[in-house]
A tleap script that builds the chain and sets N, CA, C and O, in Angstrom:
source leaprc.protein.ff14SB
mol = sequence {
  NMET ASN ASP THR SER HIE HIE ASP GLU ARG
  ILE ALA LYS MET THR PHE ALA SER VAL TYR
  PRO HIE TYR LEU THR LYS VAL GLU LYS LYS
  GLY ARG THR LYS ASP GLU LEU HIE GLN VAL
  ILE MET TRP LEU THR GLY TYR ASP GLU LYS
  LYS LEU GLN GLU LEU ILE GLU LYS LYS VAL
  PRO PHE GLU GLN PHE PHE LYS SER ALA ASP
  LEU ASN LEU ASN ALA GLN LEU ILE THR GLY
  VAL ILE CYS GLY TYR ARG VAL GLU ASP ILE
  GLN ASN PRO LEU THR GLN GLN VAL ARG TYR
  LEU ASP LYS LEU VAL ASP GLU LEU ALA LYS
  GLY ARG LYS MET GLU LYS ILE LEU ARG VAL
  CSER
}
set mol.1.N position { 41.608 18.972 -4.392 }
set mol.1.CA position { 41.747 17.799 -5.213 }
set mol.1.C position { 40.826 17.892 -6.364 }
set mol.1.O position { 39.692 18.350 -6.225 }
set mol.2.N position { 41.306 17.447 -7.559 }
set mol.2.CA position { 40.524 17.388 -8.747 }
set mol.2.C position { 39.254 16.503 -8.631 }
set mol.2.O position { 39.087 15.754 -7.668 }
set mol.3.N position { 38.409 16.614 -9.604 }
set mol.3.CA position { 37.128 15.805 -9.608 }
set mol.3.C position { 37.646 14.459 -9.901 }
set mol.3.O position { 38.237 14.214 -10.952 }
set mol.4.N position { 37.425 13.565 -8.963 }
set mol.4.CA position { 37.871 12.146 -9.062 }
set mol.4.C position { 36.728 11.198 -8.925 }
set mol.4.O position { 36.907 10.085 -8.431 }
set mol.5.N position { 35.466 11.628 -9.378 }
set mol.5.CA position { 34.280 10.803 -9.141 }
set mol.5.C position { 34.468 9.485 -9.855 }
set mol.5.O position { 34.075 8.476 -9.268 }
set mol.6.N position { 35.020 9.367 -11.045 }
set mol.6.CA position { 35.209 8.134 -11.756 }
set mol.6.C position { 36.185 7.231 -10.814 }
set mol.6.O position { 35.924 6.059 -10.543 }
set mol.7.N position { 37.198 7.834 -10.408 }
set mol.7.CA position { 38.225 7.126 -9.489 }
set mol.7.C position { 37.437 6.649 -8.228 }
set mol.7.O position { 37.599 5.491 -7.843 }
set mol.8.N position { 36.654 7.431 -7.619 }
set mol.8.CA position { 36.004 7.045 -6.424 }
set mol.8.C position { 35.072 5.888 -6.683 }
set mol.8.O position { 34.977 4.985 -5.852 }
set mol.9.N position { 34.347 5.881 -7.857 }
set mol.9.CA position { 33.354 4.749 -8.147 }
set mol.9.C position { 34.194 3.535 -8.355 }
set mol.9.O position { 33.732 2.469 -7.948 }
set mol.10.N position { 35.367 3.546 -8.932 }
set mol.10.CA position { 36.181 2.282 -9.275 }
set mol.10.C position { 36.641 1.756 -7.893 }
set mol.10.O position { 36.637 0.546 -7.666 }
set mol.11.N position { 37.042 2.674 -6.958 }
set mol.11.CA position { 37.488 2.170 -5.650 }
set mol.11.C position { 36.365 1.504 -4.881 }
set mol.11.O position { 36.563 0.450 -4.277 }
set mol.12.N position { 35.210 2.098 -4.897 }
set mol.12.CA position { 33.965 1.554 -4.234 }
set mol.12.C position { 33.622 0.180 -4.724 }
set mol.12.O position { 33.233 -0.666 -3.919 }
set mol.13.N position { 33.744 -0.088 -5.995 }
set mol.13.CA position { 33.436 -1.413 -6.502 }
set mol.13.C position { 34.480 -2.326 -6.380 }
set mol.13.O position { 34.193 -3.519 -6.477 }
set mol.14.N position { 35.754 -1.966 -6.166 }
set mol.14.CA position { 36.855 -2.885 -6.095 }
set mol.14.C position { 36.675 -3.838 -4.790 }
set mol.14.O position { 36.247 -3.413 -3.717 }
set mol.15.N position { 37.034 -5.090 -5.012 }
set mol.15.CA position { 36.784 -5.873 -3.678 }
set mol.15.C position { 38.124 -5.819 -2.878 }
set mol.15.O position { 39.265 -5.751 -3.334 }
set mol.16.N position { 37.740 -5.861 -1.655 }
set mol.16.CA position { 38.847 -5.950 -0.548 }
set mol.16.C position { 39.735 -7.252 -0.890 }
set mol.16.O position { 40.963 -7.173 -0.852 }
set mol.17.N position { 39.081 -8.444 -1.223 }
set mol.17.CA position { 39.715 -9.607 -1.470 }
set mol.17.C position { 40.721 -9.497 -2.636 }
set mol.17.O position { 41.728 -10.205 -2.644 }
set mol.18.N position { 40.470 -8.664 -3.567 }
set mol.18.CA position { 41.319 -8.595 -4.809 }
set mol.18.C position { 42.638 -7.762 -4.363 }
set mol.18.O position { 43.698 -7.960 -4.956 }
set mol.19.N position { 42.553 -6.888 -3.374 }
set mol.19.CA position { 43.738 -6.060 -3.091 }
set mol.19.C position { 44.482 -6.712 -1.901 }
set mol.19.O position { 45.689 -6.502 -1.779 }
set mol.20.N position { 43.867 -7.436 -1.083 }
set mol.20.CA position { 44.448 -8.107 0.118 }
set mol.20.C position { 45.771 -8.878 -0.302 }
set mol.20.O position { 46.792 -8.666 0.353 }
set mol.21.N position { 45.790 -9.677 -1.262 }
set mol.21.CA position { 47.005 -10.475 -1.546 }
set mol.21.C position { 48.172 -9.556 -1.880 }
set mol.21.O position { 49.320 -9.887 -1.581 }
set mol.22.N position { 47.890 -8.369 -2.515 }
set mol.22.CA position { 48.964 -7.497 -2.766 }
set mol.22.C position { 49.457 -6.794 -1.501 }
set mol.22.O position { 50.655 -6.536 -1.388 }
set mol.23.N position { 48.605 -6.485 -0.572 }
set mol.23.CA position { 49.009 -6.015 0.725 }
set mol.23.C position { 49.928 -6.915 1.368 }
set mol.23.O position { 51.011 -6.526 1.808 }
set mol.24.N position { 49.500 -8.197 1.442 }
set mol.24.CA position { 50.314 -9.290 2.108 }
set mol.24.C position { 51.547 -9.468 1.433 }
set mol.24.O position { 52.548 -9.544 2.146 }
set mol.25.N position { 51.694 -9.556 0.093 }
set mol.25.CA position { 52.914 -9.695 -0.600 }
set mol.25.C position { 53.835 -8.508 -0.343 }
set mol.25.O position { 55.014 -8.731 -0.071 }
set mol.26.N position { 53.377 -7.274 -0.411 }
set mol.26.CA position { 54.161 -6.130 -0.017 }
set mol.26.C position { 54.760 -6.101 1.317 }
set mol.26.O position { 55.912 -5.689 1.453 }
set mol.27.N position { 54.013 -6.537 2.387 }
set mol.27.CA position { 54.555 -6.456 3.687 }
set mol.27.C position { 55.425 -7.700 3.993 }
set mol.27.O position { 56.343 -7.601 4.807 }
set mol.28.N position { 55.178 -8.798 3.400 }
set mol.28.CA position { 56.027 -10.005 3.522 }
set mol.28.C position { 57.401 -9.795 2.915 }
set mol.28.O position { 58.414 -10.219 3.470 }
set mol.29.N position { 57.420 -9.114 1.730 }
set mol.29.CA position { 58.661 -8.869 0.943 }
set mol.29.C position { 59.548 -8.109 1.925 }
set mol.29.O position { 60.760 -8.324 1.909 }
set mol.30.N position { 59.053 -7.292 2.721 }
set mol.30.CA position { 59.821 -6.486 3.592 }
set mol.30.C position { 60.090 -6.956 4.971 }
set mol.30.O position { 60.567 -6.212 5.828 }
set mol.31.N position { 59.782 -8.192 5.179 }
set mol.31.CA position { 59.993 -8.926 6.415 }
set mol.31.C position { 58.950 -8.762 7.478 }
set mol.31.O position { 59.181 -9.141 8.626 }
set mol.32.N position { 57.777 -8.195 7.130 }
set mol.32.CA position { 56.757 -8.130 8.145 }
set mol.32.C position { 55.781 -9.304 7.954 }
set mol.32.O position { 55.874 -9.964 6.919 }
set mol.33.N position { 54.905 -9.596 8.824 }
set mol.33.CA position { 54.043 -10.786 8.855 }
set mol.33.C position { 52.593 -10.537 8.503 }
set mol.33.O position { 52.128 -9.399 8.447 }
set mol.34.N position { 51.855 -11.691 8.254 }
set mol.34.CA position { 50.481 -11.636 7.939 }
set mol.34.C position { 49.729 -11.135 9.330 }
set mol.34.O position { 48.760 -10.377 9.292 }
set mol.35.N position { 50.255 -11.614 10.483 }
set mol.35.CA position { 49.661 -11.227 11.703 }
set mol.35.C position { 49.776 -9.665 11.841 }
set mol.35.O position { 48.819 -9.004 12.244 }
set mol.36.N position { 50.836 -9.165 11.535 }
set mol.36.CA position { 51.099 -7.553 11.611 }
set mol.36.C position { 50.207 -6.933 10.759 }
set mol.36.O position { 49.590 -5.955 11.182 }
set mol.37.N position { 50.002 -7.396 9.447 }
set mol.37.CA position { 49.075 -6.841 8.546 }
set mol.37.C position { 47.631 -6.895 8.953 }
set mol.37.O position { 46.838 -6.008 8.636 }
set mol.38.N position { 47.292 -7.982 9.683 }
set mol.38.CA position { 45.850 -8.137 10.182 }
set mol.38.C position { 45.739 -7.202 11.378 }
set mol.38.O position { 44.695 -6.595 11.613 }
set mol.39.N position { 46.820 -7.097 12.121 }
set mol.39.CA position { 46.639 -6.131 13.280 }
set mol.39.C position { 46.353 -4.731 12.826 }
set mol.39.O position { 45.566 -4.011 13.440 }
set mol.40.N position { 46.965 -4.364 11.797 }
set mol.40.CA position { 46.805 -2.858 11.231 }
set mol.40.C position { 45.446 -2.840 10.625 }
set mol.40.O position { 44.721 -1.879 10.883 }
set mol.41.N position { 45.016 -3.794 9.846 }
set mol.41.CA position { 43.701 -3.675 9.349 }
set mol.41.C position { 42.608 -3.748 10.316 }
set mol.41.O position { 41.612 -3.048 10.131 }
set mol.42.N position { 42.692 -4.550 11.364 }
set mol.42.CA position { 41.760 -4.689 12.461 }
set mol.42.C position { 41.708 -3.380 13.276 }
set mol.42.O position { 40.643 -2.960 13.729 }
set mol.43.N position { 42.898 -2.741 13.455 }
set mol.43.CA position { 43.029 -1.488 14.237 }
set mol.43.C position { 42.201 -0.453 13.448 }
set mol.43.O position { 41.380 0.251 14.038 }
set mol.44.N position { 42.395 -0.362 12.210 }
set mol.44.CA position { 41.559 0.684 11.390 }
set mol.44.C position { 40.104 0.385 11.366 }
set mol.44.O position { 39.256 1.264 11.516 }
set mol.45.N position { 39.842 -0.804 11.185 }
set mol.45.CA position { 38.302 -1.151 10.890 }
set mol.45.C position { 37.517 -1.584 11.997 }
set mol.45.O position { 36.291 -1.478 11.966 }
set mol.46.N position { 38.185 -2.111 13.073 }
set mol.46.CA position { 37.373 -2.644 14.253 }
set mol.46.C position { 37.016 -4.077 14.103 }
set mol.46.O position { 36.493 -4.682 15.040 }
set mol.47.N position { 37.297 -4.695 12.874 }
set mol.47.CA position { 36.935 -6.045 12.664 }
set mol.47.C position { 37.924 -6.970 13.532 }
set mol.47.O position { 39.047 -6.614 13.889 }
set mol.48.N position { 37.344 -8.191 13.811 }
set mol.48.CA position { 38.179 -9.158 14.468 }
set mol.48.C position { 38.606 -10.137 13.372 }
set mol.48.O position { 38.164 -9.989 12.233 }
set mol.49.N position { 39.460 -11.143 13.676 }
set mol.49.CA position { 40.047 -11.983 12.740 }
set mol.49.C position { 38.948 -12.835 11.932 }
set mol.49.O position { 39.083 -13.118 10.742 }
set mol.50.N position { 37.985 -13.164 12.619 }
set mol.50.CA position { 36.892 -14.035 11.986 }
set mol.50.C position { 36.116 -13.164 11.000 }
set mol.50.O position { 35.804 -13.628 9.904 }
set mol.51.N position { 35.803 -11.947 11.344 }
set mol.51.CA position { 34.974 -11.081 10.419 }
set mol.51.C position { 35.878 -10.673 9.243 }
set mol.51.O position { 35.378 -10.590 8.121 }
set mol.52.N position { 37.134 -10.424 9.432 }
set mol.52.CA position { 37.986 -10.136 8.310 }
set mol.52.C position { 38.154 -11.297 7.345 }
set mol.52.O position { 38.195 -11.078 6.134 }
set mol.53.N position { 38.249 -12.477 7.822 }
set mol.53.CA position { 38.346 -13.696 6.933 }
set mol.53.C position { 36.926 -13.797 6.121 }
set mol.53.O position { 36.824 -14.068 4.924 }
set mol.54.N position { 35.902 -13.535 6.985 }
set mol.54.CA position { 34.584 -13.774 6.243 }
set mol.54.C position { 34.359 -12.713 5.129 }
set mol.54.O position { 33.786 -13.032 4.087 }
set mol.55.N position { 34.819 -11.429 5.353 }
set mol.55.CA position { 34.782 -10.377 4.293 }
set mol.55.C position { 35.654 -10.773 3.062 }
set mol.55.O position { 35.216 -10.620 1.921 }
set mol.56.N position { 36.878 -11.276 3.304 }
set mol.56.CA position { 37.743 -11.776 2.225 }
set mol.56.C position { 36.991 -12.844 1.407 }
set mol.56.O position { 36.916 -12.764 0.181 }
set mol.57.N position { 36.430 -13.860 2.123 }
set mol.57.CA position { 35.782 -14.918 1.476 }
set mol.57.C position { 34.652 -14.528 0.636 }
set mol.57.O position { 34.479 -14.998 -0.489 }
set mol.58.N position { 33.814 -13.594 1.232 }
set mol.58.CA position { 32.681 -13.050 0.515 }
set mol.58.C position { 33.075 -12.140 -0.684 }
set mol.58.O position { 32.271 -11.870 -1.576 }
set mol.59.N position { 34.170 -11.748 -0.662 }
set mol.59.CA position { 34.736 -10.784 -1.759 }
set mol.59.C position { 33.867 -9.568 -1.776 }
set mol.59.O position { 33.372 -9.223 -2.850 }
set mol.60.N position { 33.626 -8.858 -0.640 }
set mol.60.CA position { 32.864 -7.724 -0.510 }
set mol.60.C position { 33.716 -6.613 -1.236 }
set mol.60.O position { 34.946 -6.661 -1.244 }
set mol.61.N position { 32.939 -5.533 -1.889 }
set mol.61.CA position { 33.637 -4.439 -2.435 }
set mol.61.C position { 33.964 -3.440 -1.291 }
set mol.61.O position { 33.298 -3.429 -0.255 }
set mol.62.N position { 34.991 -2.617 -1.506 }
set mol.62.CA position { 35.446 -1.700 -0.470 }
set mol.62.C position { 34.355 -0.912 0.118 }
set mol.62.O position { 34.398 -0.579 1.302 }
set mol.63.N position { 33.336 -0.584 -0.691 }
set mol.63.CA position { 32.140 0.217 -0.238 }
set mol.63.C position { 31.470 -0.502 1.010 }
set mol.63.O position { 31.225 0.108 2.051 }
set mol.64.N position { 31.217 -1.737 0.836 }
set mol.64.CA position { 30.656 -2.537 1.851 }
set mol.64.C position { 31.621 -2.860 2.982 }
set mol.64.O position { 31.192 -2.913 4.135 }
set mol.65.N position { 32.875 -3.074 2.715 }
set mol.65.CA position { 33.844 -3.328 3.604 }
set mol.65.C position { 33.975 -2.198 4.603 }
set mol.65.O position { 33.967 -2.455 5.807 }
set mol.66.N position { 34.102 -0.905 4.138 }
set mol.66.CA position { 34.112 0.170 5.126 }
set mol.66.C position { 32.816 0.579 5.678 }
set mol.66.O position { 32.761 1.169 6.757 }
set mol.67.N position { 31.739 0.288 4.970 }
set mol.67.CA position { 30.330 0.610 5.517 }
set mol.67.C position { 30.144 -0.082 6.857 }
set mol.67.O position { 29.659 0.501 7.826 }
set mol.68.N position { 30.535 -1.308 6.875 }
set mol.68.CA position { 30.205 -2.004 8.216 }
set mol.68.C position { 31.351 -1.956 9.161 }
set mol.68.O position { 31.322 -2.573 10.226 }
set mol.69.N position { 32.444 -1.170 8.751 }
set mol.69.CA position { 33.553 -1.095 9.679 }
set mol.69.C position { 33.201 0.037 10.844 }
set mol.69.O position { 32.358 0.923 10.702 }
set mol.70.N position { 33.963 -0.159 11.941 }
set mol.70.CA position { 33.867 0.814 13.015 }
set mol.70.C position { 35.267 1.524 13.033 }
set mol.70.O position { 36.155 1.164 13.806 }
set mol.71.N position { 35.405 2.487 12.197 }
set mol.71.CA position { 36.605 3.154 11.900 }
set mol.71.C position { 37.296 3.687 13.204 }
set mol.71.O position { 36.664 4.382 14.000 }
set mol.72.N position { 38.555 3.361 13.396 }
set mol.72.CA position { 39.236 3.845 14.595 }
set mol.72.C position { 39.135 5.360 14.699 }
set mol.72.O position { 39.242 6.020 13.665 }
set mol.73.N position { 38.939 5.956 15.860 }
set mol.73.CA position { 38.900 7.424 16.051 }
set mol.73.C position { 40.150 8.028 15.775 }
set mol.73.O position { 40.135 9.195 15.385 }
set mol.74.N position { 41.326 7.386 15.921 }
set mol.74.CA position { 42.598 7.931 15.478 }
set mol.74.C position { 42.935 7.822 14.102 }
set mol.74.O position { 44.050 8.218 13.763 }
set mol.75.N position { 42.134 7.335 13.223 }
set mol.75.CA position { 42.366 7.255 11.801 }
set mol.75.C position { 42.634 8.603 11.250 }
set mol.75.O position { 43.501 8.755 10.389 }
set mol.76.N position { 41.902 9.628 11.726 }
set mol.76.CA position { 42.239 11.005 11.279 }
set mol.76.C position { 43.656 11.468 11.570 }
set mol.76.O position { 44.069 12.525 11.093 }
set mol.77.N position { 44.347 10.758 12.280 }
set mol.77.CA position { 45.843 11.180 12.518 }
set mol.77.C position { 46.713 10.617 11.351 }
set mol.77.O position { 47.889 10.968 11.252 }
set mol.78.N position { 46.183 9.801 10.525 }
set mol.78.CA position { 46.992 9.239 9.325 }
set mol.78.C position { 47.037 10.301 8.269 }
set mol.78.O position { 46.015 10.649 7.677 }
set mol.79.N position { 48.272 10.842 8.020 }
set mol.79.CA position { 48.524 11.908 7.137 }
set mol.79.C position { 49.610 11.382 6.292 }
set mol.79.O position { 50.248 10.362 6.553 }
set mol.80.N position { 49.798 12.213 5.162 }
set mol.80.CA position { 50.946 11.955 4.274 }
set mol.80.C position { 50.386 11.702 2.866 }
set mol.80.O position { 49.183 11.762 2.611 }
set mol.81.N position { 51.385 11.403 1.934 }
set mol.81.CA position { 50.974 11.186 0.564 }
set mol.81.C position { 50.911 9.721 0.209 }
set mol.81.O position { 51.766 8.930 0.608 }
set mol.82.N position { 49.903 9.373 -0.536 }
set mol.82.CA position { 49.718 7.986 -1.046 }
set mol.82.C position { 49.185 7.995 -2.366 }
set mol.82.O position { 48.146 8.639 -2.515 }
set mol.83.N position { 49.678 7.414 -3.366 }
set mol.83.CA position { 49.282 7.406 -4.736 }
set mol.83.C position { 49.276 8.874 -5.299 }
set mol.83.O position { 48.444 9.149 -6.163 }
set mol.84.N position { 50.096 9.767 -4.889 }
set mol.84.CA position { 50.095 11.087 -5.316 }
set mol.84.C position { 49.132 12.025 -4.652 }
set mol.84.O position { 49.054 13.199 -5.015 }
set mol.85.N position { 48.425 11.549 -3.721 }
set mol.85.CA position { 47.388 12.499 -3.014 }
set mol.85.C position { 47.645 12.589 -1.575 }
set mol.85.O position { 48.060 11.583 -0.999 }
set mol.86.N position { 47.443 13.694 -0.913 }
set mol.86.CA position { 47.551 13.776 0.526 }
set mol.86.C position { 46.319 13.247 1.072 }
set mol.86.O position { 45.198 13.615 0.719 }
set mol.87.N position { 46.591 12.297 2.020 }
set mol.87.CA position { 45.386 11.499 2.526 }
set mol.87.C position { 44.374 12.358 3.247 }
set mol.87.O position { 43.166 12.156 3.130 }
set mol.88.N position { 44.898 13.350 4.018 }
set mol.88.CA position { 44.087 14.189 4.807 }
set mol.88.C position { 43.210 15.100 3.863 }
set mol.88.O position { 42.165 15.563 4.320 }
set mol.89.N position { 43.575 15.365 2.618 }
set mol.89.CA position { 42.932 16.208 1.760 }
set mol.89.C position { 41.868 15.560 0.860 }
set mol.89.O position { 41.153 16.252 0.135 }
set mol.90.N position { 41.777 14.299 0.914 }
set mol.90.CA position { 40.832 13.579 0.046 }
set mol.90.C position { 39.375 13.802 0.562 }
set mol.90.O position { 39.075 13.644 1.745 }
set mol.91.N position { 38.552 14.155 -0.340 }
set mol.91.CA position { 37.260 14.601 -0.114 }
set mol.91.C position { 36.253 13.528 0.091 }
set mol.91.O position { 35.442 13.614 1.013 }
set mol.92.N position { 36.273 12.436 -0.795 }
set mol.92.CA position { 35.364 11.350 -0.736 }
set mol.92.C position { 35.738 10.546 0.489 }
set mol.92.O position { 36.907 10.187 0.630 }
set mol.93.N position { 34.778 10.231 1.416 }
set mol.93.CA position { 35.127 9.516 2.645 }
set mol.93.C position { 35.560 8.109 2.391 }
set mol.93.O position { 36.509 7.646 3.024 }
set mol.94.N position { 34.900 7.385 1.478 }
set mol.94.CA position { 35.405 6.079 1.066 }
set mol.94.C position { 36.734 5.970 0.666 }
set mol.94.O position { 37.550 5.213 1.191 }
set mol.95.N position { 36.990 6.856 -0.422 }
set mol.95.CA position { 38.288 6.908 -0.954 }
set mol.95.C position { 39.395 7.157 0.124 }
set mol.95.O position { 40.455 6.531 0.141 }
set mol.96.N position { 39.060 8.105 0.997 }
set mol.96.CA position { 39.939 8.431 2.064 }
set mol.96.C position { 40.273 7.245 2.950 }
set mol.96.O position { 41.423 7.010 3.320 }
set mol.97.N position { 39.172 6.475 3.290 }
set mol.97.CA position { 39.403 5.303 4.105 }
set mol.97.C position { 40.160 4.247 3.506 }
set mol.97.O position { 40.952 3.602 4.192 }
set mol.98.N position { 39.969 3.983 2.146 }
set mol.98.CA position { 40.888 3.132 1.416 }
set mol.98.C position { 42.260 3.574 1.470 }
set mol.98.O position { 43.170 2.778 1.699 }
set mol.99.N position { 42.464 4.862 1.260 }
set mol.99.CA position { 43.871 5.365 1.221 }
set mol.99.C position { 44.493 5.401 2.620 }
set mol.99.O position { 45.718 5.368 2.738 }
set mol.100.N position { 43.647 5.472 3.730 }
set mol.100.CA position { 44.132 5.316 5.014 }
set mol.100.C position { 44.848 3.980 5.109 }
set mol.100.O position { 45.982 3.888 5.578 }
set mol.101.N position { 44.095 2.860 4.613 }
set mol.101.CA position { 44.495 1.536 4.782 }
set mol.101.C position { 45.840 1.374 3.862 }
set mol.101.O position { 46.833 0.792 4.298 }
set mol.102.N position { 45.785 1.906 2.629 }
set mol.102.CA position { 47.010 1.852 1.848 }
set mol.102.C position { 48.152 2.540 2.499 }
set mol.102.O position { 49.269 2.045 2.343 }
set mol.103.N position { 48.012 3.658 3.235 }
set mol.103.CA position { 49.014 4.266 3.998 }
set mol.103.C position { 49.545 3.544 5.076 }
set mol.103.O position { 50.756 3.584 5.293 }
set mol.104.N position { 48.741 2.851 5.817 }
set mol.104.CA position { 49.148 1.986 6.913 }
set mol.104.C position { 49.927 0.813 6.489 }
set mol.104.O position { 50.909 0.411 7.113 }
set mol.105.N position { 49.436 0.227 5.331 }
set mol.105.CA position { 50.251 -0.907 4.823 }
set mol.105.C position { 51.643 -0.401 4.373 }
set mol.105.O position { 52.650 -1.032 4.695 }
set mol.106.N position { 51.710 0.697 3.656 }
set mol.106.CA position { 53.011 1.341 3.254 }
set mol.106.C position { 54.022 1.483 4.478 }
set mol.106.O position { 55.197 1.119 4.430 }
set mol.107.N position { 53.386 2.077 5.607 }
set mol.107.CA position { 54.248 2.223 6.791 }
set mol.107.C position { 54.698 0.961 7.315 }
set mol.107.O position { 55.867 0.845 7.683 }
set mol.108.N position { 53.815 -0.079 7.391 }
set mol.108.CA position { 54.227 -1.335 7.807 }
set mol.108.C position { 55.298 -1.898 6.954 }
set mol.108.O position { 56.297 -2.349 7.514 }
set mol.109.N position { 55.203 -1.923 5.653 }
set mol.109.CA position { 56.172 -2.421 4.752 }
set mol.109.C position { 57.562 -1.626 4.848 }
set mol.109.O position { 58.629 -2.161 4.547 }
set mol.110.N position { 57.458 -0.353 5.275 }
set mol.110.CA position { 58.684 0.504 5.351 }
set mol.110.C position { 59.391 0.227 6.642 }
set mol.110.O position { 60.461 0.783 6.890 }
set mol.111.N position { 58.808 -0.641 7.500 }
set mol.111.CA position { 59.501 -0.964 8.740 }
set mol.111.C position { 59.253 -0.057 10.003 }
set mol.111.O position { 59.924 -0.064 11.036 }
set mol.112.N position { 58.199 0.694 9.729 }
set mol.112.CA position { 57.783 1.670 10.787 }
set mol.112.C position { 57.410 0.793 12.030 }
set mol.112.O position { 56.882 -0.308 11.872 }
set mol.113.N position { 57.703 1.319 13.310 }
set mol.113.CA position { 57.281 0.586 14.430 }
set mol.113.C position { 55.723 0.697 14.646 }
set mol.113.O position { 55.055 1.698 14.384 }
set mol.114.N position { 55.225 -0.546 15.190 }
set mol.114.CA position { 53.810 -0.764 15.225 }
set mol.114.C position { 53.104 0.270 16.007 }
set mol.114.O position { 51.978 0.626 15.659 }
set mol.115.N position { 53.748 0.831 17.150 }
set mol.115.CA position { 53.248 1.813 17.954 }
set mol.115.C position { 52.883 3.104 17.092 }
set mol.115.O position { 51.816 3.704 17.223 }
set mol.116.N position { 53.830 3.444 16.246 }
set mol.116.CA position { 53.678 4.683 15.469 }
set mol.116.C position { 52.604 4.381 14.273 }
set mol.116.O position { 51.839 5.282 13.929 }
set mol.117.N position { 52.565 3.200 13.696 }
set mol.117.CA position { 51.550 2.881 12.748 }
set mol.117.C position { 50.106 2.970 13.337 }
set mol.117.O position { 49.187 3.466 12.684 }
set mol.118.N position { 49.953 2.503 14.515 }
set mol.118.CA position { 48.728 2.448 15.176 }
set mol.118.C position { 48.450 3.678 15.970 }
set mol.118.O position { 47.529 3.723 16.786 }
set mol.119.N position { 49.244 4.668 15.730 }
set mol.119.CA position { 49.024 6.056 16.333 }
set mol.119.C position { 48.936 5.973 17.898 }
set mol.119.O position { 48.076 6.628 18.488 }
set mol.120.N position { 49.746 5.239 18.516 }
set mol.120.CA position { 49.676 5.184 19.970 }
set mol.120.C position { 50.656 6.182 20.542 }
set mol.120.O position { 51.816 6.248 20.133 }
set mol.121.N position { 50.160 6.975 21.520 }
set mol.121.CA position { 50.994 8.072 22.050 }
set mol.121.C position { 51.893 7.557 23.218 }
set mol.121.O position { 52.662 8.328 23.792 }
savepdb mol mol.pdb
quit
């Protein structure tokens, strides 16, 4: 991957709360629910509903959002292309985690079964 330090810095400072409505709109347009979106986010981060709402209200940047997350051990099974980059090849850990989330939201919006999205065998 090319040097993306500027891009990585932008992602770190971007707030989860600013992106969340776009995630919600994307999945709802495709017939999925807010509960399903939250299930995906909570699977990846280890947050519960209360903590997720708190982080949205506090408008925490992605850097803080993922710093306090307990990333699912199966997150490394998330592969594929998102925003033109192979998720598994992204070098910056924070950028990779944000792209993991983007990829999960895409899979949800595309109608993929929840068991596959959550990497359940």
